[in-house]
C-alpha positions, -999 to 999 in steps of 0.1 A, spaced: -7 175 -258 -33 186 -282 -69 192 -273 -96 166 -277 -121 172 -305 -153 185 -290 -136 193 -257 -127 230 -264 -138 251 -235 -153 222 -215 -141 216 -180 -152 179 -178 -151 147 -197 -177 157 -223 -172 143 -257 -154 111 -245 -174 80 -255 -187 60 -226 -181 87 -200 -218 94 -194 -224 117 -165 -187 124 -160 -189 150 -187 -201 175 -160 -173 167 -136 -144 192 -134 -109 180 -142 -90 172 -110 -64 199 -102 -30 189 -89 -24 195 -51 5 189 -29 -10 155 -18 -19 146 -54 3 162 -81 -6 135 -106 -38 146 -125 -20 164 -154 3 135 -160 -26 110 -157 -47 129 -181 -19 133 -206 -12 95 -204 -49 86 -208 -52 110 -238 -21 96 -254 -33 60 -249 -66 67 -264 -50 81 -295 -23 53 -298 -36 30 -325 -20 7 -351 -29 -14 -381 -39 -44 -359 -45 -53 -323 -9 -62 -317 5 -29 -329 -23 -10 -311 -14 -28 -278 23 -20 -282 16 17 -289 -8 20 -260 17 3 -236 44 27 -247 21 56 -237 12 38 -204 49 34 -196 56 70 -204 28 80 -181 43 59 -153 77 76 -159 61 111 -157 44 102 -124 76 87 -110 95 119 -120 70 139 -100 77 118 -70 114 121 -74 111 159 -76 90 161 -44 95 131 -21 119 131 8 112 94 17 142 73 7 123 42 0 97 59 -22 125 77 -40 143 43 -46 110 28 -58 103 57 -82 138 56 -96 136 18 -101 103 23 -118 117 49 -142 145 25 -151 122 -5 -156 96 15 -176 124 29 -198 136 -6 -205 101 -17 -213 97 12 -238 129 3 -255 116 -33 -259 83 -21 -272 100 3 -297 122 -26 -308 90 -47 -315 77 -18 -337 110 -16 -356 112 -54 -361 78 -53 -376 85 -25 -400 64 0 -379 73 37 -372 86 43 -337 66 67 -315 
């Protein structure tokens, strides 16, 4: 993931339009109870940069990144959880999100757009 223009050396959300006072907040660090902040931040950054020639393409591209983020978070759960139900849910989510990405990529292809 590349850096955000204007964010070099800044610990918070500075430079992000609409983030107001959040620019002074430090980025959340992963913990044993919440290993998700890096995956969440990567997903949000990728979604913000996913754009297309029109609203339909932009929606599809943003949803691809959203689903990729869900997969990344589910993989963190699979790597850490011992709860069989949570593991089953995370694995089902990975499969469902992967199918959704395939469908979204197919839409791009059917409309002469470059896959991402």
